[in-house]
N, CA, C and O atoms as CSV, one atom per row, in Angstrom:
chain,resi,resn,atom,element,x,y,z
A,1,MET,N,N,-34.628,-54.970,-38.950
A,1,MET,CA,C,-35.751,-54.098,-38.711
A,1,MET,C,C,-35.929,-53.203,-39.933
A,1,MET,O,O,-34.986,-52.557,-40.392
A,2,ASP,N,N,-37.134,-53.179,-40.441
A,2,ASP,CA,C,-37.449,-52.298,-41.563
A,2,ASP,C,C,-37.927,-50.966,-41.009
A,2,ASP,O,O,-38.864,-50.908,-40.213
A,3,LEU,N,N,-37.271,-49.900,-41.442
A,3,LEU,CA,C,-37.634,-48.577,-40.954
A,3,LEU,C,C,-38.706,-47.956,-41.832
A,3,LEU,O,O,-38.653,-48.044,-43.059
A,4,ASP,N,N,-39.679,-47.328,-41.184
A,4,ASP,CA,C,-40.744,-46.597,-41.865
A,4,ASP,C,C,-40.268,-45.162,-42.013
A,4,ASP,O,O,-40.219,-44.417,-41.034
A,5,ARG,N,N,-39.924,-44.777,-43.213
A,5,ARG,CA,C,-39.364,-43.440,-43.431
A,5,ARG,C,C,-40.399,-42.334,-43.230
A,5,ARG,O,O,-40.062,-41.153,-43.316
A,6,GLY,N,N,-41.657,-42.700,-42.962
A,6,GLY,CA,C,-42.691,-41.709,-42.686
A,6,GLY,C,C,-42.689,-41.255,-41.235
A,6,GLY,O,O,-43.328,-40.258,-40.900
A,7,LYS,N,N,-41.977,-41.977,-40.365
A,7,LYS,CA,C,-41.872,-41.629,-38.947
A,7,LYS,C,C,-40.422,-41.284,-38.657
A,7,LYS,O,O,-39.528,-41.761,-39.356
A,8,PRO,N,N,-40.169,-40.471,-37.648
A,8,PRO,CA,C,-38.772,-40.184,-37.311
A,8,PRO,C,C,-38.011,-41.488,-37.033
A,8,PRO,O,O,-38.457,-42.328,-36.252
A,9,VAL,N,N,-36.882,-41.632,-37.673
A,9,VAL,CA,C,-36.108,-42.869,-37.566
A,9,VAL,C,C,-35.636,-43.091,-36.137
A,9,VAL,O,O,-35.647,-44.222,-35.652
A,10,TRP,N,N,-35.222,-42.028,-35.457
A,10,TRP,CA,C,-34.704,-42.216,-34.105
A,10,TRP,C,C,-35.762,-42.764,-33.163
A,10,TRP,O,O,-35.437,-43.526,-32.253
A,11,THR,N,N,-37.051,-42.383,-33.367
A,11,THR,CA,C,-38.107,-42.913,-32.492
A,11,THR,C,C,-38.333,-44.400,-32.759
A,11,THR,O,O,-38.618,-45.157,-31.830
A,12,GLN,N,N,-38.209,-44.823,-34.009
A,12,GLN,CA,C,-38.357,-46.233,-34.338
A,12,GLN,C,C,-37.221,-47.059,-33.732
A,12,GLN,O,O,-37.432,-48.170,-33.246
A,13,ILE,N,N,-36.023,-46.495,-33.772
A,13,ILE,CA,C,-34.882,-47.193,-33.177
A,13,ILE,C,C,-35.048,-47.260,-31.664
A,13,ILE,O,O,-34.770,-48.295,-31.058
A,14,ALA,N,N,-35.496,-46.176,-31.052
A,14,ALA,CA,C,-35.735,-46.181,-29.609
A,14,ALA,C,C,-36.781,-47.236,-29.244
A,14,ALA,O,O,-36.627,-47.933,-28.241
A,15,GLU,N,N,-37.840,-47.359,-30.043
A,15,GLU,CA,C,-38.870,-48.369,-29.791
A,15,GLU,C,C,-38.277,-49.774,-29.878
A,15,GLU,O,O,-38.574,-50.625,-29.040
A,16,GLU,N,N,-37.449,-50.016,-30.879
A,16,GLU,CA,C,-36.825,-51.327,-31.041
A,16,GLU,C,C,-35.882,-51.641,-29.884
A,16,GLU,O,O,-35.876,-52.763,-29.378
A,17,LEU,N,N,-35.101,-50.679,-29.468
A,17,LEU,CA,C,-34.184,-50.892,-28.347
A,17,LEU,C,C,-34.955,-51.105,-27.050
A,17,LEU,O,O,-34.552,-51.911,-26.210
A,18,ARG,N,N,-36.063,-50.385,-26.885
A,18,ARG,CA,C,-36.937,-50.570,-25.724
A,18,ARG,C,C,-37.482,-52.000,-25.704
A,18,ARG,O,O,-37.497,-52.653,-24.660
A,19,ARG,N,N,-37.928,-52.479,-26.871
A,19,ARG,CA,C,-38.432,-53.859,-26.974
A,19,ARG,C,C,-37.352,-54.863,-26.589
A,19,ARG,O,O,-37.617,-55.833,-25.878
A,20,ARG,N,N,-36.145,-54.624,-27.060
A,20,ARG,CA,C,-35.041,-55.535,-26.751
A,20,ARG,C,C,-34.731,-55.550,-25.261
A,20,ARG,O,O,-34.477,-56.609,-24.688
A,21,ILE,N,N,-34.749,-54.391,-24.640
A,21,ILE,CA,C,-34.513,-54.329,-23.190
A,21,ILE,C,C,-35.620,-55.083,-22.466
A,21,ILE,O,O,-35.342,-55.883,-21.572
A,22,ASP,N,N,-36.875,-54.835,-22.844
A,22,ASP,CA,C,-38.014,-55.497,-22.192
A,22,ASP,C,C,-37.987,-57.007,-22.398
A,22,ASP,O,O,-38.427,-57.761,-21.530
A,23,ALA,N,N,-37.471,-57.453,-23.546
A,23,ALA,CA,C,-37.407,-58.888,-23.854
A,23,ALA,C,C,-36.211,-59.566,-23.195
A,23,ALA,O,O,-36.089,-60.790,-23.240
A,24,GLY,N,N,-35.324,-58.775,-22.581
A,24,GLY,CA,C,-34.171,-59.353,-21.902
A,24,GLY,C,C,-32.946,-59.525,-22.781
A,24,GLY,O,O,-31.971,-60.154,-22.370
A,25,ALA,N,N,-32.984,-58.979,-23.976
A,25,ALA,CA,C,-31.810,-59.070,-24.852
A,25,ALA,C,C,-30.637,-58.296,-24.257
A,25,ALA,O,O,-29.480,-58.672,-24.444
A,26,TYR,N,N,-30.937,-57.226,-23.549
A,26,TYR,CA,C,-29.937,-56.447,-22.829
A,26,TYR,C,C,-30.350,-56.477,-21.363
A,26,TYR,O,O,-31.358,-55.877,-20.992
A,27,VAL,N,N,-29.595,-57.155,-20.545
A,27,VAL,CA,C,-29.987,-57.348,-19.147
A,27,VAL,C,C,-29.518,-56.195,-18.267
A,27,VAL,O,O,-28.511,-55.553,-18.564
A,28,PRO,N,N,-30.257,-55.930,-17.171
A,28,PRO,CA,C,-29.868,-54.861,-16.258
A,28,PRO,C,C,-28.429,-55.039,-15.768
A,28,PRO,O,O,-28.006,-56.134,-15.397
A,29,GLY,N,N,-27.701,-53.938,-15.781
A,29,GLY,CA,C,-26.308,-53.949,-15.351
A,29,GLY,C,C,-25.327,-54.197,-16.477
A,29,GLY,O,O,-24.138,-53.907,-16.346
A,30,ALA,N,N,-25.818,-54.731,-17.584
A,30,ALA,CA,C,-24.946,-55.034,-18.717
A,30,ALA,C,C,-24.630,-53.778,-19.508
A,30,ALA,O,O,-25.415,-52.831,-19.560
A,31,ARG,N,N,-23.467,-53.802,-20.115
A,31,ARG,CA,C,-23.097,-52.675,-20.975
A,31,ARG,C,C,-23.970,-52.713,-22.225
A,31,ARG,O,O,-24.172,-53.766,-22.829
A,32,PHE,N,N,-24.471,-51.568,-22.590
A,32,PHE,CA,C,-25.310,-51.416,-23.780
A,32,PHE,C,C,-24.393,-51.287,-24.989
A,32,PHE,O,O,-23.298,-50.737,-24.866
A,33,PRO,N,N,-24.811,-51.782,-26.156
A,33,PRO,CA,C,-23.957,-51.670,-27.343
A,33,PRO,C,C,-23.584,-50.213,-27.644
A,33,PRO,O,O,-24.343,-49.285,-27.364
A,34,ALA,N,N,-22.414,-50.049,-28.212
A,34,ALA,CA,C,-21.924,-48.721,-28.566
A,34,ALA,C,C,-22.781,-48.109,-29.667
A,34,ALA,O,O,-23.321,-48.816,-30.517
A,35,VAL,N,N,-22.895,-46.800,-29.639
A,35,VAL,CA,C,-23.676,-46.067,-30.631
A,35,VAL,C,C,-23.210,-46.401,-32.048
A,35,VAL,O,O,-24.036,-46.608,-32.938
A,36,VAL,N,N,-21.907,-46.454,-32.261
A,36,VAL,CA,C,-21.402,-46.735,-33.619
A,36,VAL,C,C,-21.789,-48.133,-34.081
A,36,VAL,O,O,-22.062,-48.342,-35.263
A,37,ASP,N,N,-21.815,-49.092,-33.160
A,37,ASP,CA,C,-22.221,-50.456,-33.517
A,37,ASP,C,C,-23.700,-50.512,-33.872
A,37,ASP,O,O,-24.089,-51.163,-34.841
A,38,LEU,N,N,-24.520,-49.826,-33.085
A,38,LEU,CA,C,-25.951,-49.801,-33.377
A,38,LEU,C,C,-26.229,-49.041,-34.679
A,38,LEU,O,O,-27.119,-49.417,-35.442
A,39,ALA,N,N,-25.469,-47.979,-34.926
A,39,ALA,CA,C,-25.636,-47.224,-36.179
A,39,ALA,C,C,-25.337,-48.121,-37.374
A,39,ALA,O,O,-26.040,-48.068,-38.383
A,40,ALA,N,N,-24.303,-48.939,-37.265
A,40,ALA,CA,C,-23.983,-49.874,-38.352
A,40,ALA,C,C,-25.082,-50.917,-38.507
A,40,ALA,O,O,-25.467,-51.257,-39.625
A,41,GLU,N,N,-25.582,-51.419,-37.392
A,41,GLU,CA,C,-26.657,-52.423,-37.443
A,41,GLU,C,C,-27.913,-51.875,-38.119
A,41,GLU,O,O,-28.517,-52.551,-38.952
A,42,PHE,N,N,-28.304,-50.660,-37.762
A,42,PHE,CA,C,-29.524,-50.064,-38.308
A,42,PHE,C,C,-29.289,-49.315,-39.617
A,42,PHE,O,O,-30.235,-48.857,-40.258
A,43,ASP,N,N,-28.025,-49.196,-40.006
A,43,ASP,CA,C,-27.641,-48.504,-41.234
A,43,ASP,C,C,-28.127,-47.049,-41.233
A,43,ASP,O,O,-28.742,-46.572,-42.187
A,44,VAL,N,N,-27.826,-46.370,-40.125
A,44,VAL,CA,C,-28.177,-44.960,-39.963
A,44,VAL,C,C,-26.965,-44.216,-39.417
A,44,VAL,O,O,-25.968,-44.831,-39.039
A,45,ALA,N,N,-27.057,-42.903,-39.381
A,45,ALA,CA,C,-25.982,-42.085,-38.807
A,45,ALA,C,C,-25.910,-42.286,-37.298
A,45,ALA,O,O,-26.921,-42.536,-36.642
A,46,ALA,N,N,-24.712,-42.174,-36.765
A,46,ALA,CA,C,-24.518,-42.318,-35.324
A,46,ALA,C,C,-25.349,-41.296,-34.545
A,46,ALA,O,O,-25.821,-41.593,-33.448
A,47,SER,N,N,-25.530,-40.108,-35.098
A,47,SER,CA,C,-26.315,-39.078,-34.406
A,47,SER,C,C,-27.777,-39.493,-34.244
A,47,SER,O,O,-28.440,-39.096,-33.286
A,48,THR,N,N,-28.273,-40.294,-35.186
A,48,THR,CA,C,-29.654,-40.793,-35.100
A,48,THR,C,C,-29.781,-41.760,-33.934
A,48,THR,O,O,-30.739,-41.688,-33.164
A,49,VAL,N,N,-28.822,-42.661,-33.803
A,49,VAL,CA,C,-28.830,-43.615,-32.692
A,49,VAL,C,C,-28.606,-42.874,-31.378
A,49,VAL,O,O,-29.223,-43.210,-30.367
A,50,GLN,N,N,-27.741,-41.881,-31.382
A,50,GLN,CA,C,-27.480,-41.118,-30.169
A,50,GLN,C,C,-28.763,-40.472,-29.645
A,50,GLN,O,O,-28.976,-40.408,-28.434
A,51,LYS,N,N,-29.602,-40.003,-30.536
A,51,LYS,CA,C,-30.878,-39.400,-30.136
A,51,LYS,C,C,-31.791,-40.459,-29.508
A,51,LYS,O,O,-32.479,-40.180,-28.526
A,52,ALA,N,N,-31.798,-41.663,-30.067
A,52,ALA,CA,C,-32.599,-42.758,-29.502
A,52,ALA,C,C,-32.077,-43.155,-28.125
A,52,ALA,O,O,-32.859,-43.385,-27.202
A,53,VAL,N,N,-30.764,-43.235,-27.989
A,53,VAL,CA,C,-30.150,-43.583,-26.705
A,53,VAL,C,C,-30.441,-42.494,-25.665
A,53,VAL,O,O,-30.700,-42.796,-24.500
A,54,ALA,N,N,-30.399,-41.242,-26.090
A,54,ALA,CA,C,-30.717,-40.142,-25.170
A,54,ALA,C,C,-32.153,-40.260,-24.658
A,54,ALA,O,O,-32.425,-39.972,-23.493
A,55,ALA,N,N,-33.069,-40.683,-25.530
A,55,ALA,CA,C,-34.464,-40.864,-25.109
A,55,ALA,C,C,-34.571,-41.976,-24.071
A,55,ALA,O,O,-35.301,-41.839,-23.089
A,56,LEU,N,N,-33.849,-43.074,-24.279
A,56,LEU,CA,C,-33.876,-44.180,-23.318
A,56,LEU,C,C,-33.232,-43.765,-21.999
A,56,LEU,O,O,-33.672,-44.184,-20.929
A,57,ARG,N,N,-32.199,-42.947,-22.079
A,57,ARG,CA,C,-31.563,-42.441,-20.864
A,57,ARG,C,C,-32.542,-41.533,-20.107
A,57,ARG,O,O,-32.621,-41.602,-18.881
A,58,ALA,N,N,-33.281,-40.689,-20.822
A,58,ALA,CA,C,-34.255,-39.791,-20.201
A,58,ALA,C,C,-35.386,-40.578,-19.531
A,58,ALA,O,O,-35.959,-40.129,-18.538
A,59,GLU,N,N,-35.700,-41.751,-20.080
A,59,GLU,CA,C,-36.739,-42.612,-19.496
A,59,GLU,C,C,-36.217,-43.389,-18.293
A,59,GLU,O,O,-36.995,-44.026,-17.582
A,60,GLY,N,N,-34.917,-43.340,-18.061
A,60,GLY,CA,C,-34.338,-44.089,-16.950
A,60,GLY,C,C,-34.011,-45.519,-17.292
A,60,GLY,O,O,-33.750,-46.317,-16.393
A,61,ARG,N,N,-34.016,-45.873,-18.576
A,61,ARG,CA,C,-33.706,-47.246,-18.981
A,61,ARG,C,C,-32.211,-47.485,-19.160
A,61,ARG,O,O,-31.749,-48.625,-19.115
A,62,LEU,N,N,-31.459,-46.407,-19.364
A,62,LEU,CA,C,-30.011,-46.490,-19.518
A,62,LEU,C,C,-29.366,-45.445,-18.635
A,62,LEU,O,O,-29.962,-44.409,-18.339
A,63,ARG,N,N,-28.144,-45.723,-18.215
A,63,ARG,CA,C,-27.323,-44.707,-17.565
A,63,ARG,C,C,-25.984,-44.718,-18.280
A,63,ARG,O,O,-25.495,-45.774,-18.682
A,64,THR,N,N,-25.407,-43.565,-18.435
A,64,THR,CA,C,-24.139,-43.453,-19.136
A,64,THR,C,C,-23.076,-42.991,-18.158
A,64,THR,O,O,-23.270,-42.039,-17.401
A,65,VAL,N,N,-21.944,-43.689,-18.192
A,65,VAL,CA,C,-20.809,-43.347,-17.350
A,65,VAL,C,C,-19.707,-42.862,-18.283
A,65,VAL,O,O,-19.258,-43.596,-19.163
A,66,LEU,N,N,-19.280,-41.626,-18.085
A,66,LEU,CA,C,-18.270,-41.028,-18.933
A,66,LEU,C,C,-17.034,-41.917,-19.005
A,66,LEU,O,O,-16.471,-42.298,-17.978
A,67,GLY,N,N,-16.625,-42.238,-20.201
A,67,GLY,CA,C,-15.434,-43.053,-20.416
A,67,GLY,C,C,-15.664,-44.549,-20.309
A,67,GLY,O,O,-14.750,-45.333,-20.566
A,68,GLN,N,N,-16.881,-44.963,-19.929
A,68,GLN,CA,C,-17.167,-46.388,-19.768
A,68,GLN,C,C,-18.277,-46.885,-20.674
A,68,GLN,O,O,-18.293,-48.058,-21.044
A,69,GLY,N,N,-19.202,-46.013,-21.036
A,69,GLY,CA,C,-20.305,-46.415,-21.902
A,69,GLY,C,C,-21.644,-46.314,-21.211
A,69,GLY,O,O,-21.775,-45.732,-20.133
A,70,SER,N,N,-22.639,-46.899,-21.863
A,70,SER,CA,C,-24.001,-46.894,-21.327
A,70,SER,C,C,-24.336,-48.276,-20.790
A,70,SER,O,O,-23.861,-49.290,-21.301
A,71,PHE,N,N,-25.156,-48.298,-19.759
A,71,PHE,CA,C,-25.528,-49.542,-19.096
A,71,PHE,C,C,-27.032,-49.591,-18.919
A,71,PHE,O,O,-27.682,-48.567,-18.709
A,72,VAL,N,N,-27.577,-50.798,-19.006
A,72,VAL,CA,C,-29.010,-51.009,-18.845
A,72,VAL,C,C,-29.361,-50.887,-17.369
A,72,VAL,O,O,-28.685,-51.447,-16.506
A,73,VAL,N,N,-30.420,-50.152,-17.099
A,73,VAL,CA,C,-30.915,-49.961,-15.738
A,73,VAL,C,C,-32.120,-50.862,-15.553
A,73,VAL,O,O,-32.939,-51.008,-16.461
A,74,GLU,N,N,-32.231,-51.467,-14.380
A,74,GLU,CA,C,-33.404,-52.295,-14.105
A,74,GLU,C,C,-34.638,-51.425,-14.169
A,74,GLU,O,O,-34.709,-50.371,-13.536
A,75,HIS,N,N,-35.608,-51.877,-14.941
A,75,HIS,CA,C,-36.839,-51.112,-15.141
A,75,HIS,C,C,-37.972,-51.845,-14.443
A,75,HIS,O,O,-38.061,-53.069,-14.545
A,76,PRO,N,N,-38.841,-51.133,-13.736
A,76,PRO,CA,C,-39.952,-51.812,-13.067
A,76,PRO,C,C,-40.795,-52.590,-14.070
A,76,PRO,O,O,-41.026,-52.123,-15.185
A,77,SER,N,N,-41.256,-53.778,-13.676
A,77,SER,CA,C,-42.066,-54.545,-14.625
A,77,SER,C,C,-43.362,-53.863,-14.918
A,77,SER,O,O,-43.888,-53.080,-14.127
A,78,GLY,N,N,-43.858,-54.187,-16.080
A,78,GLY,CA,C,-45.076,-53.600,-16.559
A,78,GLY,C,C,-44.831,-52.306,-17.272
A,78,GLY,O,O,-45.764,-51.617,-17.685
A,79,GLY,N,N,-43.556,-51.974,-17.416
A,79,GLY,CA,C,-43.376,-50.665,-17.699
A,79,GLY,C,C,-42.989,-49.875,-18.840
A,79,GLY,O,O,-41.811,-49.525,-18.911
A,80,ASP,N,N,-43.821,-49.533,-19.765
A,80,ASP,CA,C,-43.457,-48.533,-20.733
A,80,ASP,C,C,-43.983,-47.174,-20.332
A,80,ASP,O,O,-43.657,-46.168,-20.962
A,81,ASP,N,N,-44.808,-47.132,-19.272
A,81,ASP,CA,C,-45.331,-45.839,-18.870
A,81,ASP,C,C,-44.568,-45.356,-17.655
A,81,ASP,O,O,-44.426,-46.076,-16.667
A,82,GLY,N,N,-44.090,-44.157,-17.735
A,82,GLY,CA,C,-43.352,-43.591,-16.613
A,82,GLY,C,C,-41.862,-43.607,-16.875
A,82,GLY,O,O,-41.367,-44.347,-17.725
A,83,PRO,N,N,-41.161,-42.778,-16.130
A,83,PRO,CA,C,-39.732,-42.621,-16.376
A,83,PRO,C,C,-38.864,-43.729,-15.810
A,83,PRO,O,O,-37.688,-43.810,-16.164
A,84,GLY,N,N,-39.395,-44.592,-14.940
A,84,GLY,CA,C,-38.562,-45.672,-14.399
A,84,GLY,C,C,-37.602,-45.159,-13.352
A,84,GLY,O,O,-37.861,-44.157,-12.686
A,85,GLN,N,N,-36.485,-45.862,-13.214
A,85,GLN,CA,C,-35.508,-45.503,-12.205
A,85,GLN,C,C,-34.330,-44.821,-12.860
A,85,GLN,O,O,-34.042,-45.038,-14.037
A,86,LYS,N,N,-33.657,-43.999,-12.091
A,86,LYS,CA,C,-32.443,-43.351,-12.595
A,86,LYS,C,C,-31.261,-43.857,-11.843
A,86,LYS,O,O,-30.134,-43.439,-12.110
């Protein structure tokens, strides 16, 4: 993924991760990749990815379990509008 440095990087990463979830690359119930792994993939700081993951969690697309990681939440179809399920 080529990042547009004119837009906040974390929003671009959140958009890409959202696309991947919608495309089924990360299935509901599955563990989401670790922040450090995604930071290495996107070649950004872990804090940048953490901000993107926090946005997806706020939308109800991910849930985080302390000590276990983040997991994909089933999202209603059709859906980039609305917070989804928590």
